[in-house]
N, C-alpha and C positions, 0 to 999 in steps of 0.2 A: 753271174757275178763279173763284174768288169774289172775289179782289183782283185789284186794277191791278198790273201789274210796271213799274217804273221802269227803265229799263236806261241806264246812261252808263258814261263812260271817265274819270272823276275831273277831267277839265278844269275851268278855271274856269267856261265856259259850262254844261258839266254840273252842277255844284254847285250852281250859281247857279237853274238850272231846278228841280234837285233840291229846292232850299229852298222855293221857288214851289209845287211841285206838293203837298210834304208840309203847306204851310200851308193849300193849297187843297182837298185831297183829305181828310188826314188820315192820320197814320201808320198808324192800324187799316186802313186801306183799300188800302194800297199798300206792296208790295214794291219794296226798293229794291236793285238788283243792279249793282256796280260790274263791268263785266265786263272794265276793265283790271286788276282785282286777282283777279277769278273768271272766268279763261280758259274754264275748262271749260263755262260758260253762253253762250260764243259762239253756237254751233251753235242752240243752245236760243231764242235771239233772233232769228238768222237764221231759223231754221223757222215763228218768231212774224209775219214779216214786217218785221222792223227791218232798214233799209237804211241807217240813218245814227243816231248817239246825238247828245244824248240823247232817246230816244223813249220814249211811254209805251202799254203794251199795254193795252187795257180789256178787262174780265171776259167781253167778248162775242167778243173776239178780233182788235177792229180795232187796229191799229199808228199810233199817233198820232206824227210827227215833229215835235220842238219844235226851232227855233231851231239850226239844222246847226251842231254841233260837231266831227264826225269821220264818214267814213265807216267802214263795218264794215270794209273791206278796210284802211283807215288802222289799225283797231283790231288787227285780225289782224296788223298788220307783215309 
């Protein structure tokens, strides 16, 4: 993976974190995935180690959990 992936669920906490991440890292260095809208990528996020969103998965595979917004169980409903 050459870019970081920022997973979120579209809540206000997630959107705020998305804006900060994009400003810090740059849009060219991060892929944003709203798993609230793109539910097909939930499994991918979980396999990458995401336990809650918002979370940033770095190019070397570290899952960084940012300001707890929702657990993956909550997102899956």
